[in-house]
C-alpha positions, -999 to +999 in steps of 0.1 A: -444+486-537-409+502-537-410+538-547-387+533-577-409+505-591-440+525-584-426+554-603-416+532-632-450+517-635-466+551-633-444+566-660-449+537-683-487+540-678-485+577-687-464+572-719-477+540-734-507+539-758-502+576-762-512+600-789-483+599-814-468+627-834-471+620-871-438+638-877-405+641-859-401+670-835-368+690-837-351+698-804-324+724-804-301+711-778-267+714-761-256+685-738-240+706-710-273+726-706-294+711-678-327+724-692-319+709-726-312+676-710-344+676-690-364+683-721-347+656-742-352+630-715-389+637-714-391+635-752-375+601-749-397+590-720-428+599-741-414+580-770-417+609-794-399+607-827-374+636-827-343+651-844-316+665-821-302+698-835-270+705-816-268+742-808-234+749-794-239+781-773-201+782-765-196+789-803-225+813-806-249+791-825-278+806-806-270+840-820-272+830-857-300+848-876-319+816-883-320+808-846-329+843-835-358+843-859-372+813-839-362+826-805-352+863-800-342+854-764-316+831-779-320+804-753-321+767-754-338+743-755-362+750-783-386+727-801-401+729-835-432+707-837-442+709-873-439+746-874-451+752-838-421+767-820-417+767-782-388+778-761-384+777-722-379+742-711-407+741-685-433+753-711-420+728-736-423+699-712-458+707-701-468+711-738-453+677-747-472+659-720-504+677-728-501+670-765-486+635-765-490+619-731-517+592-727-529+609-696-521+639-674-501+621-647-468+639-655-486+673-658-519+671-639-550+690-651-565+690-616-561+727-606-546+720-571-522+693-583-512+715-613-505+744-590-481+723-570-463+712-602-462+748-614-447+759-580-419+734-583-412+743-619-411+780-609-388+771-580-365+754-605-365+782-630-365+812-606-344+799-577-325+767-583-313+776-618-302+811-609-283+800-578-268+772-597-257+796-624-244+821-599-221+795-583-208+776-613-209+799-644-184+826-633-158+799-629-167+783-663-168+815-684-149+841-664-122+820-647-132+833-613-128+812-582-161+799-567-178+824-544-185+814-508-216+837-508-229+820-540-223+786-525-242+797-494-272+808-515-272+776-535-271+756-503-301+776-490-321+767-521-311+730-518-323+731-481-357+743-493-358+716-520-349+690-493-379+701-473-402+697-503-395+660-502-404+654-466-432+627-464-435+624-502-414+606-528-415+632-556-413+669-558-449+676-565-464+648-544-468+610-547-462+606-584-435+616-607-442+648-628-424+671-652-410+689-621-388+659-613-375+659-649-366+695-646-349+693-612-330+660-616-309+675-644-296+702-621-290+678-592-271+655-615-249+683-627-242+694-591-233+658-582-209+656-611-193+690-608-188+690-570-185+720-548-217+711-529-220+682-504-252+665-514-249+643-483-262+673-464-296+668-481-308+633-472-343+637-488-327+649-521-303+620-521-331+594-517-352+612-543-321+613-566-316+576-564-353+570-570-353+593-600-323+577-616-337+542-612-372+552-625-358+571-655-331+546-664-352+529-691-358+562-709-321+571-714-311+587-681-274+578-685-273+587-722-289+621-716-286+634-681-255+617-668-235+621-700-243+658-703-236+664-666-202+647-671-194+671-699-203+701-678-183+688-649-152+681-669-152+717-683-159+732-649-132+712-631-106+720-658-113+757-654-113+754-616-079+737-617-064+764-640-073+792-616 
């Protein structure tokens, strides 16, 4: 069975006939934010009724008192599940699967499988995201030209990610997990914004195509691609003005 069809069937299996929320979940969200997009896509994949609360961080919405009362770290995304508030995208995604998924295929309960998923999520949060931010954000918000050193460090992280995909179709093994949702949002943004030659990472490119195909039915273009395009347009405009 082709990997993309395999993944689609696995994801449908994990989200159909699921425990359903009896109320909509609020997600505080900003389209250019890669972690926000990963979380919203998973919500859609799980079929959870939800309200999108746009939180424009470029206008300081995350610093408003009502938001700080929910999240003193003033980060997005954030969800409010009938009064239960969670921030940090990886924690949100694991909670959503545990709470509303039919099974644990996207967030395994087996300790060894769960440890691999956790390693990939920590890799995304502690390595990929910081190196992504180090390369793109100074241009976006400080009008600085891209740093060759920051590019080198981002490329090093991508080389490691490429190695994770040797001999397996997904970042945590042979089935799609929340780790793939987390990472695809960053790869899509890099693809749209440029500056990195993704052709240098053949395993990532194959996985990227696999992920896009498998996630298409859950709003990939609407959420991931659209938000990446917004980020890329802002980044390129700043880059061209330097």
